[in-house]
VEXGU-227756 format. One record per residue (C-alpha): residue number from 1; z, y, x. Coordinates in steps of 0.2 Angstrom, whole numbers. Layout:
# VEXGU-227756
- NUM,Z,Y,X $
...
# end
This chain:
# VEXGU-227756
- 1,308,-89,-98 $
- 2,289,-90,-96 $
- 3,277,-86,-82 $
- 4,259,-81,-81 $
- 5,252,-87,-65 $
- 6,235,-88,-55 $
- 7,229,-106,-51 $
- 8,212,-110,-43 $
- 9,205,-92,-48 $
- 10,210,-93,-66 $
- 11,226,-88,-76 $
- 12,238,-101,-84 $
- 13,254,-99,-93 $
- 14,269,-111,-94 $
- 15,287,-112,-98 $
- 16,300,-113,-83 $
- 17,311,-129,-82 $
- 18,319,-125,-66 $
- 19,317,-111,-53 $
- 20,319,-108,-34 $
- 21,317,-95,-24 $
- 22,301,-103,-17 $
- 23,294,-112,-32 $
- 24,296,-116,-51 $
- 25,294,-131,-60 $
- 26,284,-125,-76 $
- 27,278,-134,-92 $
- 28,262,-130,-99 $
- 29,260,-128,-118 $
- 30,250,-145,-120 $
- 31,264,-153,-110 $
- 32,259,-155,-92 $
- 33,273,-151,-80 $
- 34,268,-144,-63 $
- 35,275,-137,-48 $
- 36,270,-118,-46 $
- 37,273,-107,-30 $
- 38,283,-91,-33 $
- 39,271,-80,-25 $
- 40,258,-87,-37 $
- 41,268,-79,-51 $
- 42,260,-62,-59 $
- 43,271,-60,-75 $
- 44,288,-67,-81 $
- 45,292,-64,-100 $
- 46,302,-71,-113 $
- 47,290,-68,-128 $
- 48,279,-71,-135 $
- 49,278,-90,-131 $
- 50,269,-96,-118 $
- 51,256,-104,-129 $
- 52,252,-87,-138 $
- 53,252,-75,-124 $
- 54,234,-78,-117 $
- 55,226,-77,-134 $
- 56,235,-62,-139 $
- 57,231,-53,-122 $
- 58,213,-58,-123 $
- 59,212,-49,-140 $
- 60,220,-34,-133 $
- 61,207,-35,-119 $
- 62,193,-34,-129 $
- 63,201,-18,-137 $
- 64,199,-9,-120 $
- 65,184,2,-115 $
- 66,179,-3,-97 $
- 67,174,13,-93 $
- 68,188,22,-98 $
- 69,199,10,-89 $
- 70,189,13,-73 $
- 71,192,32,-76 $
- 72,210,29,-76 $
- 73,210,23,-59 $
- 74,212,33,-43 $
- 75,204,28,-26 $
- 76,220,19,-20 $
- 77,224,0,-22 $
- 78,235,-4,-38 $
- 79,244,-18,-46 $
- 80,239,-23,-63 $
- 81,256,-19,-70 $
- 82,256,-1,-64 $
- 83,239,2,-72 $
- 84,245,-5,-88 $
- 85,259,6,-88 $
- 86,247,20,-85 $
- 87,234,16,-97 $
- 88,247,13,-111 $
- 89,258,27,-107 $
- 90,273,17,-107 $
- 91,281,2,-99 $
- 92,268,-11,-105 $
- 93,273,-26,-115 $
- 94,269,-44,-109 $
- 95,253,-45,-120 $
- 96,247,-27,-114 $
- 97,249,-31,-95 $
- 98,241,-48,-97 $
- 99,227,-40,-106 $
- 100,225,-27,-94 $
- 101,225,-41,-80 $
- 102,211,-51,-89 $
- 103,201,-34,-92 $
- 104,201,-32,-74 $
- 105,198,-49,-69 $
- 106,182,-49,-81 $
- 107,174,-33,-74 $
- 108,172,-37,-55 $
- 109,159,-23,-53 $
- 110,170,-12,-58 $
- 111,186,-17,-50 $
- 112,187,-25,-34 $
- 113,200,-39,-31 $
- 114,211,-35,-16 $
- 115,226,-48,-18 $
- 116,234,-58,-32 $
- 117,236,-45,-47 $
- 118,230,-32,-35 $
- 119,213,-21,-38 $
- 120,204,-6,-32 $
- 121,192,4,-43 $
- 122,174,2,-37 $
- 123,168,19,-29 $
- 124,157,30,-40 $
- 125,140,30,-33 $
- 126,142,11,-29 $
- 127,146,8,-48 $
- 128,132,18,-53 $
- 129,119,8,-42 $
- 130,128,-9,-49 $
- 131,126,-4,-68 $
- 132,108,1,-65 $
- 133,105,-16,-57 $
- 134,114,-23,-72 $
- 135,104,-14,-84 $
- 136,88,-17,-76 $
- 137,92,-37,-76 $
- 138,96,-34,-94 $
- 139,79,-27,-98 $
- 140,70,-40,-89 $
- 141,81,-54,-98 $
- 142,75,-44,-115 $
- 143,56,-46,-109 $
- 144,60,-65,-104 $
- 145,65,-68,-122 $
- 146,51,-58,-130 $
- 147,37,-67,-120 $
- 148,46,-84,-122 $
- 149,46,-80,-140 $
- 150,27,-75,-140 $
- 151,23,-91,-131 $
- 152,31,-102,-142 $
- 153,22,-93,-157 $
- 154,5,-97,-147 $
- 155,3,-80,-142 $
- 156,-2,-75,-124 $
- 157,8,-58,-119 $
- 158,-3,-46,-113 $
- 159,7,-45,-95 $
- 160,2,-63,-93 $
- 161,-17,-60,-92 $
- 162,-17,-53,-72 $
- 163,-6,-66,-67 $
- 164,-14,-82,-76 $
- 165,-21,-90,-59 $
- 166,-4,-88,-52 $
- 167,6,-94,-65 $
- 168,-6,-109,-67 $
- 169,-8,-114,-50 $
- 170,7,-105,-38 $
- 171,19,-98,-49 $
- 172,33,-87,-42 $
- 173,49,-94,-49 $
- 174,57,-76,-45 $
- 175,45,-67,-58 $
- 176,51,-64,-75 $
- 177,34,-70,-82 $
- 178,37,-87,-73 $
- 179,54,-88,-80 $
- 180,47,-85,-98 $
- 181,33,-98,-95 $
- 182,46,-112,-89 $
- 183,57,-109,-104 $
- 184,44,-109,-116 $
- 185,37,-126,-107 $
- 186,55,-134,-107 $
- 187,57,-130,-126 $
- 188,39,-137,-130 $
- 189,40,-150,-119 $
- 190,22,-146,-112 $
- 191,15,-142,-95 $
- 192,11,-123,-91 $
- 193,-7,-127,-93 $
- 194,-6,-136,-109 $
- 195,5,-121,-116 $
- 196,-6,-108,-110 $
- 197,-22,-118,-116 $
- 198,-14,-117,-134 $
- 199,-12,-98,-131 $
- 200,-29,-96,-129 $
- 201,-27,-92,-110 $
- 202,-41,-104,-104 $
- 203,-59,-103,-110 $
- 204,-59,-123,-108 $
- 205,-51,-137,-99 $
- 206,-67,-137,-87 $
- 207,-61,-120,-82 $
- 208,-43,-125,-79 $
- 209,-48,-137,-66 $
- 210,-63,-128,-59 $
- 211,-50,-112,-57 $
- 212,-37,-122,-48 $
- 213,-50,-128,-34 $
- 214,-57,-110,-32 $
- 215,-40,-103,-32 $
- 216,-34,-115,-17 $
- 217,-50,-117,-7 $
- 218,-61,-100,-12 $
- 219,-47,-87,-15 $
- 220,-58,-72,-12 $
- 221,-75,-76,-19 $
- 222,-88,-90,-19 $
- 223,-101,-76,-17 $
- 224,-109,-73,1 $
- 225,-109,-56,10 $
- 226,-124,-47,8 $
- 227,-137,-44,23 $
- 228,-133,-59,34 $
- 229,-146,-59,47 $
- 230,-157,-74,48 $
- 231,-171,-77,60 $
- 232,-187,-80,48 $
- 233,-201,-81,60 $
- 234,-202,-92,75 $
- 235,-216,-96,87 $
- 236,-216,-115,86 $
- 237,-229,-128,88 $
- 238,-236,-134,73 $
- 239,-233,-154,69 $
- 240,-250,-162,65 $
- 241,-241,-173,51 $
- 242,-242,-172,31 $
- 243,-222,-174,28 $
- 244,-213,-178,12 $
- 245,-195,-179,6 $
- 246,-186,-191,-5 $
- 247,-172,-184,-15 $
- 248,-161,-183,-31 $
- 249,-169,-173,-44 $
- 250,-156,-159,-42 $
- 251,-156,-157,-24 $
- 252,-161,-141,-18 $
- 253,-154,-141,0 $
- 254,-168,-152,7 $
- 255,-162,-157,24 $
- 256,-173,-171,28 $
- 257,-192,-177,26 $
- 258,-203,-191,34 $
- 259,-221,-194,40 $
- 260,-231,-209,44 $
- 261,-246,-207,57 $
- 262,-256,-221,61 $
- 263,-258,-224,80 $
- 264,-270,-236,89 $
- 265,-268,-254,93 $
- 266,-258,-259,77 $
- 267,-244,-245,80 $
- 268,-237,-232,68 $
- 269,-228,-215,72 $
- 270,-213,-212,61 $
- 271,-207,-194,61 $
- 272,-189,-190,53 $
- 273,-189,-171,52 $
- 274,-173,-163,50 $
- 275,-171,-144,44 $
- 276,-167,-132,57 $
- 277,-156,-119,51 $
- 278,-149,-118,69 $
- 279,-164,-110,73 $
- 280,-160,-95,62 $
- 281,-143,-90,68 $
- 282,-132,-93,82 $
- 283,-113,-98,84 $
- 284,-102,-84,81 $
- 285,-113,-74,71 $
- 286,-109,-67,54 $
- 287,-118,-81,45 $
- 288,-110,-94,57 $
- 289,-93,-87,52 $
- 290,-97,-90,33 $
- 291,-104,-107,35 $
- 292,-88,-112,46 $
- 293,-77,-104,34 $
- 294,-84,-117,20 $
- 295,-88,-131,32 $
- 296,-98,-141,18 $
- 297,-107,-139,2 $
- 298,-95,-142,-12 $
- 299,-104,-154,-25 $
- 300,-97,-158,-43 $
- 301,-106,-162,-59 $
- 302,-116,-149,-66 $
- 303,-115,-136,-51 $
- 304,-112,-133,-32 $
- 305,-105,-122,-20 $
- 306,-116,-121,-6 $
- 307,-112,-119,13 $
- 308,-126,-107,16 $
- 309,-133,-92,6 $
- 310,-149,-95,-5 $
- 311,-158,-85,8 $
- 312,-155,-97,22 $
- 313,-158,-112,11 $
- 314,-174,-103,5 $
- 315,-180,-102,24 $
- 316,-175,-118,30 $
- 317,-175,-131,16 $
- 318,-189,-143,18 $
- 319,-198,-137,1 $
- 320,-215,-143,-3 $
- 321,-230,-132,0 $
- 322,-221,-124,15 $
- 323,-222,-125,34 $
- 324,-203,-125,40 $
- 325,-194,-126,56 $
- 326,-187,-143,60 $
- 327,-180,-155,73 $
- 328,-189,-170,72 $
- 329,-187,-188,80 $
- 330,-202,-198,82 $
- 331,-202,-217,85 $
- 332,-217,-226,89 $
- 333,-217,-245,82 $
- 334,-227,-260,81 $
- 335,-233,-263,63 $
- 336,-232,-282,66 $
- 337,-214,-283,69 $
- 338,-207,-265,69 $
- 339,-200,-264,86 $
- 340,-198,-247,92 $
- 341,-208,-244,109 $
- 342,-205,-226,111 $
- 343,-193,-212,104 $
- 344,-196,-192,107 $
- 345,-188,-176,100 $
- 346,-198,-161,97 $
- 347,-194,-143,89 $
- 348,-208,-138,79 $
- 349,-216,-132,62 $
- 350,-217,-146,49 $
- 351,-230,-145,35 $
- 352,-221,-152,19 $
- 353,-234,-158,7 $
- 354,-222,-166,-7 $
- 355,-203,-166,-13 $
- 356,-203,-184,-20 $
- 357,-188,-186,-34 $
- 358,-180,-204,-37 $
- 359,-185,-204,-54 $
- 360,-205,-203,-47 $
- 361,-202,-218,-36 $
- 362,-188,-229,-45 $
- 363,-203,-242,-49 $
- 364,-203,-246,-32 $
- 365,-186,-252,-30 $
- 366,-192,-268,-41 $
- 367,-210,-267,-34 $
- 368,-207,-268,-15 $
- 369,-197,-285,-16 $
- 370,-209,-292,-27 $
- 371,-222,-288,-14 $
- 372,-231,-274,-25 $
- 373,-237,-258,-18 $
- 374,-242,-248,-35 $
- 375,-256,-237,-31 $
- 376,-252,-224,-45 $
- 377,-235,-219,-36 $
- 378,-237,-205,-24 $
- 379,-235,-210,-6 $
- 380,-231,-229,-11 $
- 381,-241,-235,4 $
- 382,-230,-225,16 $
- 383,-214,-228,8 $
- 384,-218,-247,8 $
- 385,-220,-245,27 $
- 386,-204,-235,29 $
- 387,-195,-249,19 $
- 388,-200,-263,29 $
- 389,-194,-253,45 $
- 390,-179,-249,37 $
- 391,-176,-267,35 $
- 392,-180,-271,52 $
- 393,-168,-258,58 $
- 394,-153,-266,48 $
- 395,-158,-283,55 $
- 396,-157,-275,73 $
- 397,-140,-266,69 $
- 398,-133,-284,63 $
- 399,-129,-278,46 $
- 400,-142,-287,36 $
- 401,-137,-290,18 $
- 402,-147,-296,3 $
- 403,-134,-290,-10 $
- 404,-136,-275,-20 $
- 405,-120,-264,-17 $
- 406,-110,-259,-33 $
- 407,-117,-244,-43 $
- 408,-116,-227,-40 $
- 409,-116,-213,-55 $
- 410,-126,-198,-55 $
- 411,-118,-185,-66 $
- 412,-131,-173,-75 $
- 413,-123,-159,-86 $
- 414,-134,-148,-96 $
- 415,-128,-137,-110 $
- 416,-110,-143,-110 $
- 417,-116,-160,-113 $
- 418,-115,-174,-99 $
- 419,-127,-188,-95 $
- 420,-119,-202,-83 $
- 421,-133,-213,-75 $
- 422,-128,-228,-65 $
- 423,-139,-232,-50 $
- 424,-137,-248,-39 $
- 425,-135,-244,-21 $
- 426,-144,-252,-8 $
- 427,-160,-252,-18 $
- 428,-176,-251,-7 $
- 429,-178,-232,-8 $
- 430,-158,-229,-5 $
- 431,-160,-241,10 $
- 432,-175,-233,17 $
- 433,-166,-216,18 $
- 434,-150,-223,24 $
- 435,-157,-233,38 $
- 436,-168,-218,44 $
- 437,-154,-206,45 $
- 438,-143,-219,54 $
- 439,-158,-221,66 $
- 440,-157,-201,69 $
- 441,-139,-199,70 $
- 442,-137,-214,82 $
- 443,-153,-209,93 $
- 444,-147,-191,95 $
- 445,-128,-194,98 $
- 446,-134,-206,113 $
- 447,-146,-192,118 $
- 448,-132,-180,119 $
- 449,-120,-193,127 $
- 450,-134,-197,140 $
- 451,-136,-179,145 $
- 452,-117,-176,146 $
- 453,-118,-164,131 $
- 454,-103,-162,120 $
- 455,-105,-166,102 $
- 456,-95,-172,88 $
- 457,-95,-191,84 $
- 458,-89,-202,70 $
- 459,-82,-218,79 $
- 460,-75,-233,70 $
- 461,-65,-245,79 $
- 462,-51,-257,72 $
- 463,-58,-253,54 $
- 464,-53,-235,56 $
- 465,-66,-221,55 $
- 466,-63,-205,63 $
- 467,-71,-190,68 $
- 468,-70,-186,88 $
- 469,-78,-176,102 $
- 470,-78,-190,113 $
- 471,-92,-203,111 $
- 472,-89,-221,105 $
- 473,-96,-235,95 $
- 474,-97,-235,76 $
- 475,-92,-254,73 $
- 476,-96,-253,54 $
- 477,-114,-248,57 $
- 478,-116,-257,72 $
- 479,-122,-242,84 $
- 480,-116,-237,100 $
- 481,-116,-219,95 $
- 482,-116,-210,79 $
- 483,-116,-190,78 $
- 484,-119,-183,60 $
- 485,-135,-172,64 $
- 486,-145,-175,48 $
- 487,-137,-163,35 $
- 488,-137,-147,44 $
- 489,-140,-136,28 $
- 490,-124,-145,20 $
- 491,-112,-151,33 $
- 492,-105,-138,48 $
- 493,-102,-154,59 $
- 494,-122,-158,57 $
- 495,-126,-139,61 $
- 496,-115,-139,77 $
- 497,-123,-155,83 $
- 498,-139,-147,80 $
- 499,-136,-132,91 $
- 500,-131,-144,105 $
- 501,-147,-153,101 $
- 502,-158,-139,100 $
- 503,-152,-132,116 $
- 504,-153,-150,125 $
- 505,-172,-152,119 $
- 506,-176,-133,124 $
- 507,-169,-135,142 $
- 508,-156,-122,138 $
- 509,-136,-121,141 $
- 510,-128,-130,126 $
- 511,-117,-116,116 $
- 512,-101,-127,115 $
- 513,-94,-135,132 $
- 514,-85,-150,134 $
- 515,-67,-149,127 $
- 516,-71,-133,120 $
- 517,-57,-127,109 $
- 518,-71,-122,95 $
- 519,-77,-140,94 $
- 520,-59,-148,93 $
- 521,-54,-136,79 $
- 522,-70,-138,70 $
- 523,-66,-157,69 $
- 524,-49,-153,61 $
- 525,-54,-140,50 $
- 526,-69,-150,43 $
- 527,-59,-165,39 $
- 528,-46,-156,30 $
- 529,-59,-146,20 $
- 530,-71,-160,17 $
- 531,-54,-171,10 $
- 532,-51,-155,-2 $
- 533,-69,-156,-8 $
- 534,-70,-173,-10 $
- 535,-54,-174,-20 $
- 536,-61,-160,-31 $
- 537,-77,-169,-34 $
- 538,-68,-185,-39 $
- 539,-57,-176,-51 $
- 540,-71,-167,-59 $
- 541,-81,-185,-61 $
- 542,-65,-191,-68 $
- 543,-66,-176,-80 $
- 544,-83,-178,-86 $
- 545,-81,-196,-89 $
- 546,-68,-193,-102 $
- 547,-78,-178,-109 $
- 548,-93,-192,-111 $
- 549,-80,-203,-120 $
- 550,-77,-188,-132 $
- 551,-95,-184,-133 $
- 552,-101,-202,-137 $
- 553,-86,-205,-149 $
- 554,-83,-221,-139 $
- 555,-70,-232,-148 $
- 556,-69,-248,-136 $
- 557,-71,-251,-117 $
- 558,-75,-266,-108 $
- 559,-69,-269,-88 $
- 560,-63,-280,-76 $
- 561,-45,-283,-70 $
- 562,-43,-278,-52 $
- 563,-23,-282,-50 $
- 564,-8,-281,-61 $
- 565,-12,-268,-74 $
- 566,-27,-259,-66 $
- 567,-44,-261,-75 $
- 568,-61,-255,-68 $
- 569,-71,-249,-83 $
- 570,-89,-255,-86 $
- 571,-101,-241,-88 $
- 572,-90,-227,-81 $
- 573,-83,-224,-63 $
- 574,-66,-225,-69 $
- 575,-51,-235,-64 $
- 576,-35,-234,-76 $
- 577,-19,-242,-80 $
- 578,-17,-251,-95 $
- 579,1,-254,-98 $
- 580,-1,-266,-114 $
- 581,-13,-277,-102 $
- 582,-5,-295,-102 $
- 583,-4,-304,-86 $
- 584,-21,-309,-80 $
- 585,-30,-315,-66 $
- 586,-40,-302,-56 $
- 587,-58,-304,-61 $
- 588,-54,-306,-79 $
- 589,-65,-296,-91 $
- 590,-56,-287,-104 $
- 591,-60,-277,-121 $
- 592,-48,-261,-123 $
- 593,-46,-248,-137 $
- 594,-48,-230,-132 $
- 595,-33,-221,-136 $
- 596,-27,-202,-133 $
- 597,-39,-193,-120 $
- 598,-30,-178,-111 $
- 599,-43,-166,-103 $
- 600,-29,-156,-94 $
- 601,-20,-170,-86 $
- 602,-35,-180,-85 $
- 603,-27,-195,-93 $
- 604,-35,-210,-103 $
- 605,-24,-220,-112 $
- 606,-30,-237,-119 $
- 607,-23,-252,-128 $
- 608,-28,-271,-123 $
- 609,-38,-280,-138 $
- 610,-44,-295,-130 $
- 611,-49,-305,-115 $
- 612,-67,-308,-114 $
- 613,-77,-323,-109 $
- 614,-86,-322,-91 $
- 615,-105,-323,-93 $
- 616,-112,-340,-87 $
- 617,-121,-338,-69 $
- 618,-141,-341,-73 $
- 619,-146,-359,-67 $
- 620,-158,-358,-54 $
- 621,-174,-366,-60 $
# end
């Protein structure tokens, strides 16, 4: 005798060796013997053999129409042998009974399992809904298959167009489009971005990186609301100065300018004039909401996204030829030793006579240390005095250094071509601006603290810099207070501090109180936004470095080993891993062969060529 029994949710057959009322000892067709409980046996039969029953039953089951079998059932629970008799019109053979059992078990949507070998037909309405759902899933799968085939053929399905940003930057894995894209990526071994790029979904690799940033940080738009209210005319005293600014050629938000006014007895009055957009709109205004949402101007090669709308920048930027509202810090110094004798702050209108650019003054970086003041460079005399003041301020902070810092790089993109210009930090013009900004930020930070007016400070202790609403020293700069206040057109923290300073200087109540929730949230929100913007800028600079290598058809590069297989390249602000680099001590100069450049993943693969000799240091004469 043979038996068909259920085990672990499946059906098995075997030949009976011994039997009791409670259990049987059976031998499977492949020879394995096992103990089977009697209540697990669904069918006992003499023929066909155990090995043939399931295969013949499966063949019979395939001939059964599931819908017709369901119609043969009533609403009551039934056993499979009873249904087999009803369906066949006679006492079913073991093959027929087993075939009915397999069909019932294979159609759980039609037949609900109620026990071993027992079932109940699904109600008509429930079955209808289930079948409709099944058909929907079938149709979805057909679409997934078709979309996958199109993607593999480098064709973009029309349905993908409105979902491109989501598919690239925040895919919903429950959507059919995402499933098709993931399948195509798995088959091709490409990332979603690379596959969609091949399908022509992205105009350029640049659009991919910019699009990710805008999707994450500016999901609605980078545009500004219309008709934001800005105060344009102000009754302020006119400063009796001729101020000038010094910026990069691409700077349009001119926050700061300087003036030099001779005083009697070998003294001079230096003015540091900071644009005052805080006079044009108030906290909690519509324009403030826009500025606070952005927190900072976003800079990246070839473009920027400003914190304030063009109309506000046009009013408050310290553009030459205009008279602009400013918060001015004046310091009276002795020209002999540049000791500061007096400091005072004013709210006023400042005439701006010139916007100097770095390319206009670059000769001064070499001339000033050599003791020369070129007469043909505009404002060279004033800049020379400010540079000497900057040196004195640096010494007073205890941070004097005669070493020129590592190069910084300016990126200029025009007509899709990139020019990367290296410029040494710490040159006279850089030092001049940096020291005067430190002077303003430290002076005004102390002014707020001395008058118990809340502000936002940058504090450094133990080597860590943090932003806080509590005043404290900045050990790295060597100042007792440091509150960003010098870039209110570009940084929201500076704007907040400016509102506090304007109220203090005007003798009015400050808009932000001590420990105000607005100040605390500004700190955390600014740091999060600033970090995201900085990461994006660095990523785009890396992108344009790779574009420059392609543009110039660079075949080899040189650089310096930092550690392990990390190399800092010459000429470009890039650090990369070189897997083929032999074990070399840090500082070793090497030559590399440029390999694959991936503008989507922002990867540069280089091969080690040779170690370079270190240039000999010039011998002092």
